[in-house]
Every structure is written in C-alpha cells, then in structure tokens.
VEXKENU-779708 format. One record per atom (N, C-alpha, C, O): atom name; z, x, y; residue in three letters. Coordinates in nm, 3 decimals, always signed. Each point is the difference from the previous one (the first is absolute). Layout:
N
R; CA; Z; X; Y; ALA .
...
***
This chain:
69
R; N; -0.021; -2.558; -5.179; UNK .
R; CA; -0.044; -0.003; +0.137; UNK .
R; C; +0.122; -0.175; +0.013; UNK .
R; O; -0.009; -0.067; -0.103; UNK .
R; N; +0.068; +0.029; +0.171; UNK .
R; CA; +0.119; -0.074; +0.007; UNK .
R; C; -0.101; -0.105; +0.133; UNK .
R; O; -0.053; +0.037; +0.105; UNK .
R; N; +0.060; -0.135; -0.151; UNK .
R; CA; +0.003; -0.177; +0.035; UNK .
R; C; +0.063; -0.022; +0.095; UNK .
R; O; -0.033; -0.078; +0.089; UNK .
R; N; +0.144; +0.152; -0.094; UNK .
R; CA; +0.160; -0.095; +0.101; UNK .
R; C; -0.048; +0.060; +0.115; UNK .
R; O; -0.085; +0.089; +0.007; UNK .
R; N; +0.164; -0.159; +0.109; UNK .
R; CA; -0.012; -0.009; +0.143; UNK .
R; C; +0.081; +0.101; +0.029; UNK .
R; O; +0.110; +0.008; -0.053; UNK .
R; N; -0.140; +0.050; +0.111; UNK .
R; CA; +0.069; +0.138; +0.078; UNK .
R; C; +0.046; -0.021; +0.162; UNK .
R; O; -0.080; -0.017; +0.091; UNK .
R; N; +0.199; +0.021; -0.079; UNK .
R; CA; +0.091; -0.002; +0.136; UNK .
R; C; -0.102; +0.127; +0.078; UNK .
R; O; -0.065; -0.028; +0.101; UNK .
R; N; +0.064; +0.139; -0.150; UNK .
R; CA; -0.018; +0.090; +0.053; UNK .
R; C; -0.148; +0.025; +0.031; UNK .
R; O; -0.092; +0.007; -0.082; UNK .
R; N; +0.084; +0.007; +0.250; UNK .
R; CA; -0.140; -0.029; +0.083; UNK .
R; C; +0.002; +0.120; +0.041; UNK .
R; O; +0.109; +0.044; +0.035; UNK .
R; N; -0.253; +0.060; -0.027; UNK .
R; CA; -0.042; +0.087; +0.011; UNK .
R; C; -0.046; -0.061; +0.159; UNK .
R; O; -0.072; -0.093; +0.037; UNK .
R; N; +0.159; +0.204; +0.035; UNK .
R; CA; -0.014; +0.037; +0.148; UNK .
R; C; -0.029; +0.128; +0.028; UNK .
R; O; +0.083; +0.089; -0.021; UNK .
R; N; -0.242; -0.056; +0.089; UNK .
R; CA; -0.035; +0.137; +0.008; UNK .
R; C; +0.040; +0.032; +0.147; UNK .
R; O; +0.001; +0.116; +0.043; UNK .
R; N; +0.023; -0.197; +0.013; UNK .
R; CA; +0.074; +0.046; +0.173; UNK .
R; C; +0.161; +0.067; -0.001; UNK .
R; O; +0.059; +0.062; +0.090; UNK .
R; N; -0.020; -0.096; -0.212; UNK .
R; CA; +0.156; -0.001; +0.007; UNK .
R; C; -0.022; +0.211; -0.073; UNK .
R; O; +0.064; +0.099; +0.036; UNK .
R; N; -0.167; -0.108; -0.130; UNK .
R; CA; -0.013; +0.162; -0.028; UNK .
R; C; -0.067; +0.101; +0.110; UNK .
R; O; -0.009; +0.123; -0.003; UNK .
R; N; -0.039; -0.223; +0.105; UNK .
R; CA; -0.045; +0.151; +0.104; UNK .
R; C; +0.075; +0.016; +0.072; UNK .
R; O; -0.016; +0.099; +0.071; UNK .
R; N; +0.133; -0.182; -0.049; UNK .
R; CA; +0.118; +0.010; +0.123; UNK .
R; C; +0.096; +0.096; -0.052; UNK .
R; O; +0.097; +0.032; +0.068; UNK .
R; N; -0.122; +0.025; -0.206; UNK .
R; CA; +0.114; +0.061; -0.054; UNK .
R; C; -0.104; +0.172; -0.008; UNK .
R; O; +0.039; +0.086; -0.078; UNK .
R; N; -0.140; -0.066; +0.148; UNK .
R; CA; -0.098; +0.125; -0.033; UNK .
R; C; +0.122; +0.078; +0.090; UNK .
R; O; +0.097; -0.038; +0.067; UNK .
R; N; -0.177; +0.207; -0.114; UNK .
R; CA; +0.118; +0.102; +0.070; UNK .
R; C; -0.077; +0.037; +0.136; UNK .
R; O; +0.045; +0.078; +0.084; UNK .
R; N; -0.209; -0.165; -0.072; UNK .
R; CA; -0.071; +0.031; +0.091; UNK .
R; C; +0.088; -0.011; +0.128; UNK .
R; O; +0.093; -0.077; +0.025; UNK .
R; N; -0.175; +0.218; +0.081; UNK .
R; CA; +0.081; -0.033; +0.139; UNK .
R; C; -0.045; -0.106; +0.093; UNK .
R; O; -0.121; -0.022; +0.007; UNK .
R; N; +0.224; -0.063; +0.083; UNK .
R; CA; -0.026; -0.086; +0.046; UNK .
R; C; +0.010; +0.041; +0.124; UNK .
R; O; +0.034; +0.118; +0.005; UNK .
R; N; -0.058; -0.197; +0.159; UNK .
R; CA; +0.016; -0.014; +0.089; UNK .
R; C; +0.137; -0.024; +0.023; UNK .
R; O; +0.049; -0.073; -0.087; UNK .
R; N; +0.032; +0.110; +0.177; UNK .
R; CA; +0.112; -0.008; +0.027; UNK .
R; C; +0.017; -0.153; +0.139; UNK .
R; O; +0.084; -0.089; +0.014; UNK .
R; N; -0.211; +0.126; +0.061; UNK .
R; CA; +0.018; -0.099; +0.086; UNK .
R; C; -0.071; -0.169; -0.046; UNK .
R; O; +0.051; -0.108; +0.031; UNK .
R; N; -0.170; +0.126; -0.105; UNK .
R; CA; +0.017; -0.127; -0.070; UNK .
R; C; +0.006; -0.033; -0.149; UNK .
R; O; -0.008; -0.113; -0.049; UNK .
R; N; +0.019; +0.199; +0.000; UNK .
R; CA; -0.004; -0.025; -0.151; UNK .
R; C; -0.088; +0.014; -0.087; UNK .
R; O; +0.014; -0.023; -0.120; UNK .
R; N; -0.139; +0.073; +0.192; UNK .
R; CA; -0.107; +0.012; -0.066; UNK .
R; C; -0.032; +0.113; -0.073; UNK .
R; O; +0.000; +0.113; +0.050; UNK .
R; N; -0.037; -0.146; -0.203; UNK .
R; CA; -0.003; +0.136; -0.084; UNK .
R; C; -0.175; +0.099; +0.012; UNK .
R; O; -0.118; -0.030; -0.017; UNK .
R; N; +0.189; +0.147; +0.051; UNK .
R; CA; -0.130; +0.095; +0.082; UNK .
R; C; -0.018; +0.114; -0.178; UNK .
R; O; +0.088; +0.006; -0.085; UNK .
R; N; -0.198; +0.052; +0.078; UNK .
R; CA; +0.018; +0.129; -0.073; UNK .
R; C; +0.078; +0.111; -0.001; UNK .
R; O; +0.043; +0.010; +0.115; UNK .
R; N; +0.003; +0.090; -0.189; UNK .
R; CA; +0.021; +0.083; -0.032; UNK .
R; C; +0.008; +0.101; +0.091; UNK .
R; O; +0.097; +0.063; +0.044; UNK .
R; N; -0.233; -0.056; -0.017; UNK .
R; CA; -0.148; +0.126; +0.105; UNK .
R; C; +0.038; -0.071; +0.118; UNK .
R; O; -0.005; +0.078; +0.095; UNK .
R; N; +0.041; -0.195; -0.061; UNK .
R; CA; +0.010; -0.055; +0.172; UNK .
R; C; +0.153; +0.050; +0.035; UNK .
R; O; +0.042; +0.049; +0.105; UNK .
R; N; +0.022; -0.078; -0.222; UNK .
R; CA; +0.132; +0.082; +0.049; UNK .
R; C; +0.056; +0.109; +0.021; UNK .
R; O; +0.093; +0.018; +0.079; UNK .
R; N; -0.154; +0.074; -0.159; UNK .
R; CA; -0.025; +0.144; +0.067; UNK .
R; C; -0.074; +0.008; +0.094; UNK .
R; O; +0.044; +0.096; +0.064; UNK .
R; N; -0.136; -0.139; -0.009; UNK .
R; CA; -0.092; +0.048; +0.104; UNK .
R; C; +0.062; -0.093; +0.101; UNK .
R; O; +0.017; +0.087; +0.086; UNK .
R; N; +0.026; -0.189; -0.033; UNK .
R; CA; +0.062; -0.095; +0.110; UNK .
R; C; +0.151; -0.015; -0.023; UNK .
R; O; +0.065; -0.035; +0.099; UNK .
R; N; +0.000; +0.054; -0.207; UNK .
R; CA; +0.116; -0.021; -0.015; UNK .
R; C; +0.117; +0.143; +0.083; UNK .
R; O; -0.040; +0.103; +0.055; UNK .
R; N; +0.155; -0.139; -0.068; UNK .
R; CA; +0.066; +0.124; +0.051; UNK .
R; C; +0.049; +0.116; -0.105; UNK .
R; O; -0.050; +0.008; -0.112; UNK .
R; N; +0.164; +0.090; +0.161; UNK .
R; CA; -0.032; +0.093; -0.108; UNK .
R; C; +0.067; -0.010; -0.152; UNK .
R; O; -0.016; +0.088; -0.084; UNK .
R; N; +0.116; -0.248; +0.055; UNK .
R; CA; -0.002; -0.037; -0.121; UNK .
R; C; -0.126; -0.092; -0.046; UNK .
R; O; +0.004; -0.051; -0.112; UNK .
R; N; -0.097; +0.032; +0.183; UNK .
R; CA; -0.132; -0.073; -0.025; UNK .
R; C; +0.036; -0.140; +0.008; UNK .
R; O; -0.070; -0.083; -0.058; UNK .
R; N; +0.181; +0.047; +0.130; UNK .
R; CA; +0.004; -0.123; +0.063; UNK .
R; C; -0.051; -0.072; +0.121; UNK .
R; O; +0.036; -0.004; +0.118; UNK .
R; N; -0.151; -0.059; -0.202; UNK .
R; CA; -0.089; -0.099; +0.121; UNK .
R; C; +0.133; -0.116; +0.110; UNK .
R; O; +0.079; -0.089; -0.032; UNK .
R; N; -0.110; +0.142; +0.141; UNK .
R; CA; +0.011; -0.080; +0.093; UNK .
R; C; -0.040; -0.116; +0.079; UNK .
R; O; +0.058; -0.080; +0.073; UNK .
R; N; -0.199; +0.103; -0.121; UNK .
R; CA; -0.136; -0.106; +0.075; UNK .
R; C; -0.105; +0.027; -0.140; UNK .
R; O; -0.003; +0.082; -0.092; UNK .
R; N; -0.075; -0.193; +0.133; UNK .
R; CA; -0.103; -0.024; -0.094; UNK .
R; C; -0.154; -0.034; +0.061; UNK .
R; O; -0.023; -0.056; +0.107; UNK .
R; N; -0.042; +0.088; -0.172; UNK .
R; CA; -0.147; -0.113; +0.084; UNK .
R; C; +0.036; -0.076; +0.028; UNK .
R; O; -0.019; -0.028; +0.119; UNK .
R; N; +0.099; -0.069; -0.205; UNK .
R; CA; +0.030; -0.155; +0.012; UNK .
R; C; +0.058; -0.016; +0.148; UNK .
R; O; -0.044; -0.087; +0.074; UNK .
R; N; +0.161; +0.189; -0.028; UNK .
R; CA; +0.074; -0.076; +0.111; UNK .
R; C; -0.030; +0.142; +0.130; UNK .
R; O; +0.051; +0.003; +0.112; UNK .
R; N; -0.129; +0.081; -0.158; UNK .
R; CA; -0.006; +0.088; +0.135; UNK .
R; C; -0.127; +0.053; -0.025; UNK .
R; O; -0.041; -0.016; -0.115; UNK .
R; N; -0.032; +0.074; +0.194; UNK .
R; CA; -0.119; +0.057; +0.034; UNK .
R; C; +0.009; +0.167; -0.054; UNK .
R; O; +0.092; +0.069; -0.044; UNK .
R; N; -0.210; -0.050; +0.066; UNK .
R; CA; -0.008; +0.144; -0.088; UNK .
R; C; +0.075; +0.132; +0.146; UNK .
R; O; +0.061; +0.105; +0.018; UNK .
R; N; -0.104; -0.176; +0.022; UNK .
R; CA; +0.012; +0.113; +0.162; UNK .
R; C; +0.157; -0.002; +0.013; UNK .
R; O; +0.040; +0.112; +0.033; UNK .
R; N; +0.077; -0.215; -0.050; UNK .
R; CA; +0.111; -0.010; +0.038; UNK .
R; C; +0.070; +0.038; -0.143; UNK .
R; O; +0.116; +0.036; +0.020; UNK .
R; N; -0.154; -0.035; -0.157; UNK .
R; CA; +0.004; +0.067; -0.068; UNK .
R; C; +0.013; +0.158; -0.019; UNK .
R; O; +0.087; +0.058; -0.065; UNK .
R; N; -0.216; +0.010; +0.149; UNK .
R; CA; -0.006; +0.135; -0.017; UNK .
R; C; +0.134; +0.024; +0.116; UNK .
R; O; +0.094; +0.068; -0.042; UNK .
R; N; -0.087; -0.107; +0.143; UNK .
R; CA; +0.111; +0.058; +0.123; UNK .
R; C; +0.155; -0.023; -0.101; UNK .
R; O; +0.109; +0.035; +0.046; UNK .
R; N; -0.119; -0.078; -0.143; UNK .
R; CA; +0.165; -0.015; -0.067; UNK .
R; C; +0.059; -0.096; +0.093; UNK .
R; O; +0.113; -0.045; -0.021; UNK .
R; N; -0.180; +0.012; +0.121; UNK .
R; CA; +0.124; -0.120; +0.026; UNK .
R; C; +0.083; -0.083; -0.041; UNK .
R; O; +0.099; -0.040; +0.062; UNK .
R; N; -0.144; -0.004; -0.205; UNK .
R; CA; +0.118; -0.060; -0.090; UNK .
R; C; +0.094; +0.072; -0.077; UNK .
R; O; +0.057; -0.054; -0.095; UNK .
R; N; -0.037; +0.161; +0.126; UNK .
R; CA; +0.063; +0.087; -0.108; UNK .
R; C; +0.146; +0.003; +0.094; UNK .
R; O; +0.006; +0.063; +0.106; UNK .
R; N; +0.084; -0.124; -0.149; UNK .
R; CA; +0.114; +0.053; +0.088; UNK .
R; C; +0.045; +0.156; +0.027; UNK .
R; O; +0.007; +0.080; -0.094; UNK .
R; N; +0.016; -0.052; +0.199; UNK .
R; CA; +0.005; +0.118; -0.005; UNK .
R; C; +0.132; +0.087; -0.098; UNK .
R; O; -0.010; +0.120; -0.025; UNK .
R; N; +0.100; -0.185; -0.011; UNK .
R; CA; +0.109; +0.051; -0.091; UNK .
R; C; -0.081; +0.070; -0.139; UNK .
R; O; +0.045; +0.097; -0.061; UNK .
R; N; -0.185; -0.175; +0.024; UNK .
R; CA; -0.107; +0.011; -0.114; UNK .
R; C; -0.082; +0.077; +0.042; UNK .
R; O; -0.056; +0.047; -0.099; UNK .
R; N; +0.015; -0.006; +0.187; UNK .
R; CA; -0.131; +0.153; +0.039; UNK .
R; C; +0.049; +0.114; -0.085; UNK .
R; O; -0.059; +0.108; +0.001; UNK .
***
C-alpha cells in the first residue's frame, strides 16, 4: 500500500451519470426500466416522470410527441 498522495479523487456522482438506466426526457430524472416500459412510449422513452408530472398526466400520454406514439 502506497503512502504517496494521489491526485485521483473518488467521485461517486460521476459514475451515476454514466449508467444505462433510462431518464426522463422532460426533467432528466433517472427512472427504472419497468417504469419506462409502463409509462414510456413504444421505444421505452420516458417523456414525463413523477418528479415533473402527475400519474394522471402520464397515463393520458399528453407528454408523448405525436410522432413518437
């Protein structure tokens, strides 16, 4: 084990940003894959999540652009 100071810093938040988990297109919040399958469009793209919309709004697909429906 080295006692030399290291310039490399551990930053756990940067690894979180590089995950393959789906994100809300509207606000950027990370959602689960199951949420994307249920509330996303035909390509599992989430256009609204509980952080930026109500479940009623998400169920009516008002956030999905017409070309993506």
